[in-house]
N, C-alpha and C positions, 0 to 999 in steps of 0.2 A: 386289642383285646385286653392286655394287661392294664391299659389305662381306664378302660370301662370297669374293670374289676375293682381297681383301687378307688375310683370314684364312687362306686356303689358301697364300698367298705366305709369310706369316709362319711356317707350320708347316714350310716347306721349309728355312728358314735356321736354323741352330743357334742356340739361345739363349746358349750359351757357346762362345767359340772353341776350336778343337781345335788342340792342338799336337803335331806328328809327333815321335816319338822312336823310336829303334831300339836294340834290345839286340842287340849283335853276336855275343854268345857263347851266347845262349839261357839265360842265368842267371836269367831271370824266368819260367821255365816254371811254377813253383809259386808266383807272386807273390800275396801277400795284398792285400786292399784297401788296407792301409796302405802297401805297397810300391808299388802302381799310383798311389796319390795322390801319394806322394813323387815318383815319376818325372814325373807330369804337372805337379807344382809346379815342379819343376826346368826342365822344358821351357818353361814359361810365362815363367820368368825370362830366357830367352834366345831370344826370338822371331825374332831376326834369322837364327839358324842352327839347324836342328833338331838337337838333341844326339844323340850316340851313348852308349850305356851299356854296361858290361860288369862282370864280377865282383860281381854282386849277391848279397848274402847278408844274412841276419838272425840276430841273437842277442839275449840279454837282458842288461841292466845295470841294476842296482837295480830289478829287477822291471818294467822297461820295455822293450818291444821297440825294438831299434835296427836300422836298414837301413843298410847300408854298400855302397859300390861305387865305380866310376869313371865320369867323364863326359868326353866330349870334345866340344869345340865346332868342331872342324875341319870345314871345308865340304868334305867328301870322303866317297865311298861307303864307303871303308875307311880310317879314320883310322890314323896311325901310333902306335905305343905312347907316344911322347913326348908326344903331345897329351892324354893322358888325365890328369885330375885327380881326386883322392879326394873323395868326398862321404860325408855322413852325415846321418841324421835320427833323432830320438828320437820315439816315439809320444806324442802329446799336447802336443808343443811346436810352436811356430809354423813356423819355416822350416828347411828343410835347409840344411846348410852345405856350401860347396865350398871347397877350398883350392887356389888357384891358385898352383902351385909355381914361380914365377918366380925366376931366379937373382938373388940379392941383388947389387947392383952394388957396385963398390969404394968408392964415395962416394955419399952421399945428401945432396940438398938438404934444408935444414931443414923445408921446407914438406911434404916426402914422408914424414917420420918416422912420423907417426901412421897412415898407411895401411899401412906395413909391420908397425907394432906390431900393428894391427887384424888384419892377415892371419896374424900369429903366433898371436893369440888364437883364431882359427878352427882352426888346426892344433893347438893345445892341446885345444880341445873335441872335435875328431875323435879325438885320442889317448885322451882320457877315455872316449869312446864305443867304443873298440876298432876304429876304422876305419883307423888308420894304425899302423904298428909303434911300439912303446914306445921312447921316446928321440928320436922325430921332432921334437917340439917343443924339446927341449934342444938338439939340433944346430943347428935353425934359430935359436933364440934366441942361442946362442953366436956364430954366424956374424954376426947382426944387431948384436949388442953390439960386435963388433970394428969393424964399419963405423961405428957410431954414435959411437964414440970419436974418430973422425976425420972427423966430417961437415962438410960445408960450411955456411956461413951465407949466407942470401941478401942480396943487396944492393938 
């Protein structure tokens, strides 16, 4: 009897946690399994705040399907436009990329340089995927290089 009771309880609990996500503009109406998996993967990366998505679209680059869109982690029912960040994923590759478009400060501590460079690499990849306008990476890189020329050293 105990065994049957435990088995029935285990059937009630999901084997994999579910992450909530909302597509605010309905652009997922014709979502393929790849798109759905991408959204679930992104949602699982940010478990503290259920993400909102919009402007989801797919296209092909080098014979691979690419999904692009925007994600907001704002804890609101209707996030404002400024909170949305571009994302992209290529079918058959491991992780979707999200570009956190923070403003580059006028000065950077030496210890922060790598994180800003890595952020730029994500933007470059998103540009190659066709998820952000052409020239986005160049603009970011030019701004970052100006700041790096005058960076602070830590003491």
